[in-house]
MIROGU-701478 format. One record per residue (C-alpha): residue number from 0; residue in one letter; x, y, z. Coordinates in Angstrom, 3 decimals. Layout:
% residues N
ATOM; NUM; A; X; Y; Z
...
***
This chain:
% residues 232
ATOM; 0; X; 3.191; -22.849; 11.398
ATOM; 1; X; 3.242; -20.353; 14.243
ATOM; 2; X; 1.300; -21.593; 17.251
ATOM; 3; X; 2.037; -20.330; 20.717
ATOM; 4; X; 0.617; -21.972; 23.814
ATOM; 5; X; 0.317; -19.891; 26.949
ATOM; 6; X; -1.087; -22.531; 29.303
ATOM; 7; X; 0.411; -22.999; 32.752
ATOM; 8; X; 2.823; -25.833; 33.373
ATOM; 9; X; 3.170; -29.110; 35.246
ATOM; 10; X; 0.872; -30.227; 38.035
ATOM; 11; X; -1.270; -27.110; 38.408
ATOM; 12; X; -3.917; -28.545; 36.108
ATOM; 13; X; -3.827; -32.231; 37.009
ATOM; 14; X; -7.544; -32.426; 37.767
ATOM; 15; X; -9.480; -33.493; 34.661
ATOM; 16; X; -12.156; -31.192; 33.328
ATOM; 17; X; -15.344; -33.167; 32.747
ATOM; 18; X; -17.528; -32.315; 29.794
ATOM; 19; X; -20.357; -30.063; 30.856
ATOM; 20; X; -23.966; -31.188; 30.749
ATOM; 21; X; -25.276; -30.947; 27.234
ATOM; 22; X; -27.708; -28.126; 26.415
ATOM; 23; X; -31.245; -29.093; 25.541
ATOM; 24; X; -30.766; -28.421; 21.826
ATOM; 25; X; -27.956; -30.971; 21.550
ATOM; 26; X; -28.693; -34.596; 20.888
ATOM; 27; X; -27.158; -37.511; 22.743
ATOM; 28; X; -23.648; -37.061; 24.088
ATOM; 29; X; -21.112; -38.264; 21.544
ATOM; 30; X; -18.505; -38.768; 24.223
ATOM; 31; X; -18.267; -38.901; 27.991
ATOM; 32; X; -14.503; -38.675; 27.882
ATOM; 33; X; -12.812; -36.307; 30.330
ATOM; 34; X; -10.942; -33.388; 28.875
ATOM; 35; X; -7.681; -32.289; 30.432
ATOM; 36; X; -7.698; -28.813; 31.960
ATOM; 37; X; -5.216; -26.783; 29.920
ATOM; 38; X; -2.890; -28.401; 27.431
ATOM; 39; X; 0.713; -27.829; 28.504
ATOM; 40; X; 2.424; -28.899; 25.287
ATOM; 41; X; 3.131; -26.882; 22.213
ATOM; 42; X; 0.686; -27.949; 19.527
ATOM; 43; X; 2.447; -29.844; 16.773
ATOM; 44; X; 1.216; -29.723; 13.182
ATOM; 45; X; 1.582; -33.395; 12.322
ATOM; 46; X; -1.666; -34.125; 10.516
ATOM; 47; X; -1.350; -34.607; 6.748
ATOM; 48; X; -4.116; -32.068; 6.091
ATOM; 49; X; -2.390; -29.334; 8.055
ATOM; 50; X; -4.765; -29.589; 11.007
ATOM; 51; X; -3.799; -27.346; 13.898
ATOM; 52; X; -5.759; -29.173; 16.562
ATOM; 53; X; -4.979; -32.803; 15.803
ATOM; 54; X; -3.315; -33.523; 19.157
ATOM; 55; X; -6.054; -32.102; 21.392
ATOM; 56; X; -9.233; -33.464; 22.902
ATOM; 57; X; -11.140; -30.210; 22.804
ATOM; 58; X; -14.580; -31.373; 23.922
ATOM; 59; X; -17.400; -29.244; 22.582
ATOM; 60; X; -16.293; -26.281; 20.509
ATOM; 61; X; -17.911; -22.880; 20.005
ATOM; 62; X; -16.555; -20.559; 17.310
ATOM; 63; X; -16.844; -16.774; 17.463
ATOM; 64; X; -15.789; -14.877; 14.324
ATOM; 65; X; -15.416; -11.113; 14.192
ATOM; 66; X; -16.394; -10.688; 10.546
ATOM; 67; X; -14.983; -7.208; 9.990
ATOM; 68; X; -11.712; -8.075; 11.708
ATOM; 69; X; -11.365; -11.209; 9.578
ATOM; 70; X; -12.208; -9.265; 6.406
ATOM; 71; X; -9.396; -6.771; 6.992
ATOM; 72; X; -7.006; -9.582; 7.891
ATOM; 73; X; -7.807; -11.379; 4.633
ATOM; 74; X; -7.080; -8.158; 2.740
ATOM; 75; X; -3.679; -7.909; 4.407
ATOM; 76; X; -2.924; -11.532; 3.558
ATOM; 77; X; -4.104; -11.042; -0.016
ATOM; 78; X; -6.576; -13.923; 0.118
ATOM; 79; X; -10.317; -14.515; -0.049
ATOM; 80; X; -11.681; -16.675; 2.747
ATOM; 81; X; -13.452; -19.929; 1.933
ATOM; 82; X; -15.892; -20.067; 4.836
ATOM; 83; X; -16.647; -23.763; 4.388
ATOM; 84; X; -12.938; -24.556; 4.656
ATOM; 85; X; -12.593; -22.177; 7.604
ATOM; 86; X; -15.406; -23.831; 9.537
ATOM; 87; X; -14.072; -27.325; 8.851
ATOM; 88; X; -10.509; -26.328; 9.765
ATOM; 89; X; -11.459; -24.663; 13.033
ATOM; 90; X; -13.805; -27.491; 14.033
ATOM; 91; X; -11.532; -30.328; 12.832
ATOM; 92; X; -13.798; -33.191; 13.880
ATOM; 93; X; -14.630; -31.785; 17.308
ATOM; 94; X; -18.237; -31.553; 18.399
ATOM; 95; X; -19.440; -28.136; 17.251
ATOM; 96; X; -21.912; -26.314; 19.456
ATOM; 97; X; -22.277; -23.125; 17.425
ATOM; 98; X; -20.302; -21.129; 14.874
ATOM; 99; X; -21.145; -17.435; 15.184
ATOM; 100; X; -20.343; -14.836; 12.544
ATOM; 101; X; -20.643; -11.222; 13.695
ATOM; 102; X; -20.879; -8.436; 11.158
ATOM; 103; X; -22.198; -4.996; 10.420
ATOM; 104; X; -24.847; -4.998; 7.741
ATOM; 105; X; -26.072; -2.534; 5.130
ATOM; 106; X; -29.709; -3.435; 4.541
ATOM; 107; X; -29.624; -1.810; 1.106
ATOM; 108; X; -26.713; -3.976; -0.068
ATOM; 109; X; -28.299; -6.989; -1.772
ATOM; 110; X; -24.954; -8.642; -2.449
ATOM; 111; X; -24.130; -8.604; 1.248
ATOM; 112; X; -27.600; -9.886; 2.101
ATOM; 113; X; -27.057; -12.773; -0.302
ATOM; 114; X; -23.701; -13.580; 1.320
ATOM; 115; X; -25.244; -13.623; 4.810
ATOM; 116; X; -28.072; -15.836; 3.579
ATOM; 117; X; -25.473; -18.249; 2.212
ATOM; 118; X; -23.611; -18.169; 5.560
ATOM; 119; X; -26.783; -19.036; 7.477
ATOM; 120; X; -27.382; -22.009; 5.196
ATOM; 121; X; -23.827; -23.293; 5.489
ATOM; 122; X; -23.301; -23.764; 9.201
ATOM; 123; X; -23.064; -20.248; 10.620
ATOM; 124; X; -25.268; -18.401; 13.080
ATOM; 125; X; -25.107; -14.831; 11.748
ATOM; 126; X; -25.318; -11.984; 14.273
ATOM; 127; X; -25.766; -8.738; 12.357
ATOM; 128; X; -26.012; -5.110; 13.397
ATOM; 129; X; -27.034; -2.327; 11.066
ATOM; 130; X; -24.171; -0.044; 10.157
ATOM; 131; X; -24.264; 3.303; 11.941
ATOM; 132; X; -23.210; 6.569; 10.358
ATOM; 133; X; -20.019; 7.801; 11.991
ATOM; 134; X; -17.842; 10.845; 11.389
ATOM; 135; X; -17.244; 11.993; 7.819
ATOM; 136; X; -20.208; 9.957; 6.530
ATOM; 137; X; -18.355; 6.716; 7.214
ATOM; 138; X; -20.492; 3.768; 8.269
ATOM; 139; X; -19.222; 1.310; 10.853
ATOM; 140; X; -20.413; -1.088; 13.526
ATOM; 141; X; -18.863; -2.707; 16.566
ATOM; 142; X; -20.123; -6.086; 17.755
ATOM; 143; X; -17.661; -6.670; 20.609
ATOM; 144; X; -20.482; -6.509; 23.158
ATOM; 145; X; -22.442; -9.180; 21.291
ATOM; 146; X; -19.369; -11.410; 21.023
ATOM; 147; X; -18.559; -11.009; 24.727
ATOM; 148; X; -22.130; -11.684; 25.864
ATOM; 149; X; -22.437; -14.821; 23.726
ATOM; 150; X; -19.061; -16.161; 24.867
ATOM; 151; X; -19.983; -15.737; 28.532
ATOM; 152; X; -23.625; -16.846; 28.471
ATOM; 153; X; -22.877; -19.985; 26.439
ATOM; 154; X; -19.741; -20.901; 28.425
ATOM; 155; X; -21.527; -23.597; 30.504
ATOM; 156; X; -22.284; -25.480; 27.288
ATOM; 157; X; -18.898; -25.667; 25.570
ATOM; 158; X; -15.351; -26.682; 26.503
ATOM; 159; X; -13.276; -24.805; 23.920
ATOM; 160; X; -13.851; -21.347; 22.465
ATOM; 161; X; -12.250; -20.412; 19.157
ATOM; 162; X; -12.147; -16.637; 18.840
ATOM; 163; X; -11.278; -15.331; 15.387
ATOM; 164; X; -10.335; -11.753; 16.192
ATOM; 165; X; -7.346; -9.688; 17.198
ATOM; 166; X; -9.283; -7.001; 19.062
ATOM; 167; X; -7.879; -6.328; 22.529
ATOM; 168; X; -11.295; -5.128; 23.726
ATOM; 169; X; -12.282; -8.821; 23.898
ATOM; 170; X; -9.481; -9.715; 26.332
ATOM; 171; X; -11.692; -9.206; 29.383
ATOM; 172; X; -14.364; -11.572; 28.024
ATOM; 173; X; -11.705; -14.170; 27.163
ATOM; 174; X; -10.316; -13.946; 30.672
ATOM; 175; X; -13.819; -14.307; 32.117
ATOM; 176; X; -14.635; -17.537; 30.265
ATOM; 177; X; -11.163; -18.895; 31.017
ATOM; 178; X; -11.927; -18.561; 34.720
ATOM; 179; X; -15.060; -20.611; 34.106
ATOM; 180; X; -12.883; -23.515; 32.939
ATOM; 181; X; -13.077; -22.916; 29.179
ATOM; 182; X; -10.050; -23.299; 26.933
ATOM; 183; X; -9.684; -20.315; 24.590
ATOM; 184; X; -7.900; -20.436; 21.237
ATOM; 185; X; -7.362; -17.090; 19.516
ATOM; 186; X; -6.957; -17.145; 15.743
ATOM; 187; X; -5.779; -13.959; 14.076
ATOM; 188; X; -2.898; -12.254; 12.289
ATOM; 189; X; -0.030; -12.003; 14.747
ATOM; 190; X; 1.195; -8.622; 13.533
ATOM; 191; X; -2.175; -6.967; 14.161
ATOM; 192; X; -3.359; -8.855; 17.249
ATOM; 193; X; -3.456; -7.084; 20.596
ATOM; 194; X; -0.869; -8.343; 23.084
ATOM; 195; X; -3.499; -8.172; 25.822
ATOM; 196; X; -5.640; -10.680; 23.928
ATOM; 197; X; -2.721; -13.040; 23.323
ATOM; 198; X; -1.760; -12.875; 26.996
ATOM; 199; X; -5.106; -14.227; 28.236
ATOM; 200; X; -5.522; -16.912; 25.547
ATOM; 201; X; -4.544; -20.540; 26.077
ATOM; 202; X; -3.019; -20.657; 22.622
ATOM; 203; X; -2.633; -18.368; 19.645
ATOM; 204; X; -2.737; -19.398; 15.988
ATOM; 205; X; -1.392; -17.008; 13.376
ATOM; 206; X; -3.769; -16.844; 10.403
ATOM; 207; X; -0.783; -16.353; 8.124
ATOM; 208; X; 0.359; -19.876; 8.984
ATOM; 209; X; -2.940; -21.521; 7.968
ATOM; 210; X; -3.996; -19.307; 5.062
ATOM; 211; X; -3.376; -22.012; 2.466
ATOM; 212; X; -5.944; -24.207; 4.226
ATOM; 213; X; -8.721; -21.611; 4.439
ATOM; 214; X; -8.416; -19.555; 1.267
ATOM; 215; X; -10.831; -19.863; -1.613
ATOM; 216; X; -9.651; -21.696; -4.695
ATOM; 217; X; -9.071; -19.221; -7.492
ATOM; 218; X; -11.072; -21.274; -9.991
ATOM; 219; X; -14.103; -21.652; -7.743
ATOM; 220; X; -16.730; -19.187; -6.628
ATOM; 221; X; -19.873; -19.052; -4.550
ATOM; 222; X; -23.223; -18.165; -6.043
ATOM; 223; X; -24.797; -15.980; -3.396
ATOM; 224; X; -28.520; -15.516; -3.773
ATOM; 225; X; -29.929; -12.108; -3.046
ATOM; 226; X; -33.200; -11.738; -1.118
ATOM; 227; X; -34.984; -10.759; -4.336
ATOM; 228; X; -34.224; -14.101; -6.025
ATOM; 229; X; -34.340; -16.309; -2.960
ATOM; 230; X; -37.096; -18.856; -2.468
ATOM; 231; X; -37.367; -18.067; 1.242
***
């Protein structure tokens, strides 16, 4: 497993970082335990299930997934993502605040609408933007602004951000929340991840090293309802 930790060393972070006050939508605090500032050890993969965060007290966790970036990464790895496994693996028993999934959306694509409906009902807060027509009749969307705004505005309510993206345009937002005392873990494919994003992260996890834990089983499939046959 390839995990690189870029936290500063020794006594610079001796002061403990206390869990922030819980937001009003959270229930009772599950723990009042202090969380150390920035972990200074290389994360070891010692858990039998291949967990990448087993040695860390991460406090409350917020997950931010760049859907298009992850889709292209999965294509390069030759896998199909199991989003239930992905959510469980990235959370790994920590207290989850939110898991955001950002994606462009084609309102005329019923299959995609069914997938997003399934995502909403299985632990994800979907943030969608309608695809815009770009050059040569190619549709695309960029949700970096939405990701950055959510990371920064929610920062007082979580202790660890998990950013699933390799886009260097998000480096400034990562640096901003880091200065607010948040630990940031970037999860992406190392060969396609911007160096500027890796440089400002507290640790980097190569998706290639955890693909066996997050890929969909070949003999299983999801039955995504489309809006036309949903009971909503």
